[in-house]
C-alpha positions in Angstrom: -34.8 16.7 -206.4 -34.7 12.8 -206.3 -33.0 11.0 -209.2 -35.3 9.5 -211.8 -36.3 5.9 -211.3 -34.4 3.2 -213.0 -35.6 2.1 -216.5 -37.4 -1.2 -216.4 -35.9 -3.7 -218.8 -37.5 -7.1 -218.9 -34.4 -8.5 -220.7 -32.1 -7.8 -217.7 -34.2 -9.1 -214.8 -34.1 -12.6 -213.4 -37.2 -14.4 -214.6 -39.1 -17.6 -213.9 -38.4 -20.0 -216.8 -41.3 -22.4 -217.3 -39.2 -24.7 -219.5 -36.9 -25.3 -216.5 -39.7 -26.6 -214.3 -40.8 -30.2 -214.4 -44.2 -29.4 -213.0 -45.2 -26.2 -214.8 -48.5 -26.2 -216.6 -49.7 -23.4 -218.9 -53.2 -22.3 -218.1 -55.9 -22.5 -220.8 -54.6 -21.6 -224.2 -52.4 -18.8 -223.0 -54.8 -17.0 -220.7 -53.4 -13.5 -220.3 -53.8 -10.7 -217.7 -53.4 -7.0 -217.5 -53.4 -5.1 -214.2 -53.5 -1.4 -213.9 -53.1 0.7 -210.8 -54.1 4.2 -209.7 -50.6 5.5 -210.3 -50.9 4.5 -214.0 -48.6 1.6 -213.8 -49.6 -1.4 -215.8 -48.4 -5.1 -215.7 -49.3 -7.6 -218.4 -48.5 -11.2 -218.9 -49.9 -14.7 -218.9 -51.2 -17.2 -216.3 -49.3 -20.3 -215.4 -49.6 -23.1 -212.8 -46.8 -24.8 -210.9 -45.9 -26.4 -207.6 -44.6 -23.9 -205.1 -42.6 -24.9 -202.0 -42.4 -23.0 -198.8 -40.4 -25.0 -196.3 -41.9 -28.5 -196.0 -45.2 -27.3 -197.6 -46.1 -27.7 -201.3 -49.0 -26.3 -203.2 -50.1 -26.3 -206.8 -51.0 -22.7 -207.5 -51.8 -20.3 -210.4 -49.7 -17.2 -210.8 -49.1 -14.4 -213.3 -46.0 -14.5 -215.4 -45.3 -10.9 -216.1 -44.1 -10.0 -219.6 -44.2 -6.2 -219.5 -44.4 -3.4 -217.0 -44.3 0.3 -217.5 -43.0 1.1 -214.0 -39.4 0.3 -213.0 -40.3 0.2 -209.3 -41.8 -3.2 -209.9 -38.4 -4.6 -211.1 -37.5 -7.5 -208.8 -40.8 -7.5 -206.9 -42.3 -11.0 -206.6 -40.2 -12.3 -209.4 -41.2 -9.5 -211.9 
């Protein structure tokens, strides 16, 4: 029998800190999102906008800032 998955704890993961970014913009009066998947996992949070750099390329893009997730397998995935 495999061991149980680790417990997801939003307080112990490395998170994006909007206040540390000089280019972060909060989307429309705290626009939120909630994503649910077939396996019953749910991620909720808010939408932000910032400049993302990959090598020499830069882009202003929208992204979700996760605040809560009920599945520990998402811990550390794409900044969650």
